[in-house]
Short mmCIF file of the C-alpha atoms (twelve columns), coordinates in Angstrom:
data_MODEL
# 
_entry.id   MODEL 
# 
loop_
_atom_site.group_PDB 
_atom_site.id 
_atom_site.type_symbol 
_atom_site.label_atom_id 
_atom_site.label_alt_id 
_atom_site.label_comp_id 
_atom_site.label_asym_id 
_atom_site.label_seq_id 
_atom_site.Cartn_x 
_atom_site.Cartn_y 
_atom_site.Cartn_z 
_atom_site.pdbx_PDB_model_num 
ATOM 1  C CA . MET A 1  -4.608  14.076 36.128  1 
ATOM 2  C CA . ILE A 2  -5.673  12.598 32.801  1 
ATOM 3  C CA . ARG A 3  -7.406  9.278  33.385  1 
ATOM 4  C CA . PRO A 4  -6.690  6.423  30.990  1 
ATOM 5  C CA . GLU A 5  -9.753  5.528  28.934  1 
ATOM 6  C CA . ILE A 6  -9.943  2.793  26.332  1 
ATOM 7  C CA . GLY A 7  -9.932  4.212  22.809  1 
ATOM 8  C CA . HIS A 8  -8.371  7.544  23.799  1 
ATOM 9  C CA . TRP A 9  -5.124  8.701  22.194  1 
ATOM 10 C CA . PHE A 10 -2.282  10.458 24.002  1 
ATOM 11 C CA . ARG A 11 1.093   12.030 23.270  1 
ATOM 12 C CA . ARG A 12 3.980   11.821 25.712  1 
ATOM 13 C CA . ALA A 13 6.519   14.622 26.156  1 
ATOM 14 C CA . ASN A 14 9.002   12.612 24.040  1 
ATOM 15 C CA . GLY A 15 6.546   12.658 21.096  1 
ATOM 16 C CA . THR A 16 5.389   9.044  21.417  1 
ATOM 17 C CA . VAL A 17 1.767   8.668  20.302  1 
ATOM 18 C CA . PHE A 18 -0.323  5.824  21.687  1 
ATOM 19 C CA . GLU A 19 -3.856  4.585  22.280  1 
ATOM 20 C CA . VAL A 20 -5.193  3.010  25.463  1 
ATOM 21 C CA . VAL A 21 -6.404  -0.431 24.380  1 
ATOM 22 C CA . ALA A 22 -7.134  -2.094 27.735  1 
ATOM 23 C CA . LEU A 23 -7.517  -1.143 31.362  1 
ATOM 24 C CA . ASP A 24 -7.311  -3.656 34.208  1 
ATOM 25 C CA . GLU A 25 -7.981  -1.829 37.443  1 
ATOM 26 C CA . GLN A 26 -7.847  -5.056 39.450  1 
ATOM 27 C CA . ALA A 27 -4.308  -5.800 38.199  1 
ATOM 28 C CA . GLY A 28 -3.479  -2.088 38.243  1 
ATOM 29 C CA . THR A 29 -2.357  -1.897 34.614  1 
ATOM 30 C CA . VAL A 30 -3.062  0.073  31.448  1 
ATOM 31 C CA . GLU A 31 -2.315  -1.580 28.106  1 
ATOM 32 C CA . ILE A 32 -1.235  0.843  25.416  1 
ATOM 33 C CA . GLN A 33 -0.527  0.463  21.709  1 
ATOM 34 C CA . GLN A 34 1.885   2.862  20.122  1 
ATOM 35 C CA . PHE A 35 1.238   4.195  16.640  1 
ATOM 36 C CA . ASP A 36 3.850   1.800  15.212  1 
ATOM 37 C CA . GLY A 37 1.926   -1.173 16.634  1 
ATOM 38 C CA . THR A 38 4.084   -1.838 19.696  1 
ATOM 39 C CA . VAL A 39 1.969   -2.962 22.651  1 
ATOM 40 C CA . ASP A 40 3.096   -2.179 26.185  1 
ATOM 41 C CA . GLU A 41 1.739   -2.263 29.707  1 
ATOM 42 C CA . VAL A 42 1.957   0.580  32.203  1 
ATOM 43 C CA . ASP A 43 1.280   0.416  35.939  1 
ATOM 44 C CA . LEU A 44 -1.623  2.597  37.017  1 
ATOM 45 C CA . GLU A 45 0.646   3.963  39.764  1 
ATOM 46 C CA . ILE A 46 3.093   5.292  37.138  1 
ATOM 47 C CA . TRP A 47 0.421   6.707  34.795  1 
ATOM 48 C CA . PRO A 48 -0.008  10.031 36.713  1 
ATOM 49 C CA . GLU A 49 3.754   10.652 36.519  1 
ATOM 50 C CA . TRP A 50 3.722   10.691 32.701  1 
ATOM 51 C CA . PRO A 51 3.368   14.170 31.192  1 
ATOM 52 C CA . LEU A 52 0.562   13.432 28.734  1 
ATOM 53 C CA . VAL A 53 -1.566  15.390 26.315  1 
ATOM 54 C CA . GLU A 54 -4.810  13.850 25.117  1 
ATOM 55 C CA . ILE A 55 -5.024  14.074 21.328  1 
ATOM 56 C CA . SER A 56 -7.428  13.133 18.552  1 
ATOM 57 C CA . ALA A 57 -6.859  9.815  16.839  1 
ATOM 58 C CA . PRO A 58 -4.288  10.185 14.062  1 
ATOM 59 C CA . GLU A 59 -5.815  10.742 10.640  1 
ATOM 60 C CA . ASP A 60 -4.048  7.636  9.312   1 
ATOM 61 C CA . TRP A 61 -4.651  5.354  12.280  1 
ATOM 62 C CA . SER A 62 -3.683  2.329  10.145  1 
ATOM 63 C CA . GLY A 63 -0.065  2.786  11.261  1 
ATOM 64 C CA . SER A 64 -0.876  0.815  14.401  1 
ATOM 65 C CA . VAL A 65 -2.883  -1.861 12.611  1 
ATOM 66 C CA . ASP A 66 -1.394  -4.606 10.471  1 
ATOM 67 C CA . MET A 67 -3.948  -4.472 7.643   1 
ATOM 68 C CA . ASP A 68 -3.749  -4.344 3.886   1 
ATOM 69 C CA . PRO A 69 -6.295  -2.907 1.441   1 
ATOM 70 C CA . GLU A 70 -7.171  -6.514 0.515   1 
ATOM 71 C CA . ASP A 71 -8.650  -6.902 4.011   1 
ATOM 72 C CA . TYR A 72 -11.417 -4.567 2.869   1 
ATOM 73 C CA . LYS A 73 -12.424 -6.309 -0.375  1 
ATOM 74 C CA . GLY A 74 -16.167 -6.488 -0.797  1 
ATOM 75 C CA . ARG A 75 -16.820 -3.507 1.455   1 
ATOM 76 C CA . GLY A 76 -17.878 -0.053 0.353   1 
ATOM 77 C CA . SER A 77 -15.123 2.507  -0.047  1 
ATOM 78 C CA . ASP A 78 -16.692 4.565  2.719   1 
ATOM 79 C CA . GLU A 79 -15.796 1.774  5.161   1 
ATOM 80 C CA . MET A 80 -12.091 1.819  4.318   1 
ATOM 81 C CA . PRO A 81 -9.903  3.528  6.907   1 
ATOM 82 C CA . ASN A 82 -7.994  6.683  6.032   1 
ATOM 83 C CA . GLY A 83 -4.708  6.012  4.304   1 
ATOM 84 C CA . PHE A 84 -5.979  3.312  1.946   1 
ATOM 85 C CA . HIS A 85 -7.330  5.859  -0.522  1 
ATOM 86 C CA . ASP A 86 -3.827  6.760  -1.623  1 
ATOM 87 C CA . PRO A 87 -3.263  5.445  -5.189  1 
ATOM 88 C CA . LEU A 88 0.442   4.988  -4.446  1 
ATOM 89 C CA . ALA A 89 -0.457  2.414  -1.800  1 
ATOM 90 C CA . PHE A 90 -1.488  0.059  -4.595  1 
ATOM 91 C CA . MET A 91 1.622   0.412  -6.802  1 
ATOM 92 C CA . ASP A 92 3.123   -2.871 -5.629  1 
ATOM 93 C CA . LYS A 93 -0.120  -4.600 -6.705  1 
ATOM 94 C CA . LEU A 94 0.191   -3.499 -10.353 1 
ATOM 95 C CA . PRO A 95 1.205   -6.146 -12.916 1 
# 
């Protein structure tokens, strides 16, 4: 059985990719956030029934985070998450 751990990414048999964002053993729940940003809660009792594969975090993890490049103004470019280095991402910002 794959145990849920906060910060770990998984893929379900149906192709859904998600990250474990919270674990409440007292309440018996696992909070997950899908790559598209949808947050859901799963009972710990159901978790072992899911056919899961643990995966590496997606290269462009920003799909699950509602952030724009402007959120990173004033920071070094090495601190920007993957996906914001694409010049096409800034086309709507051009005059």
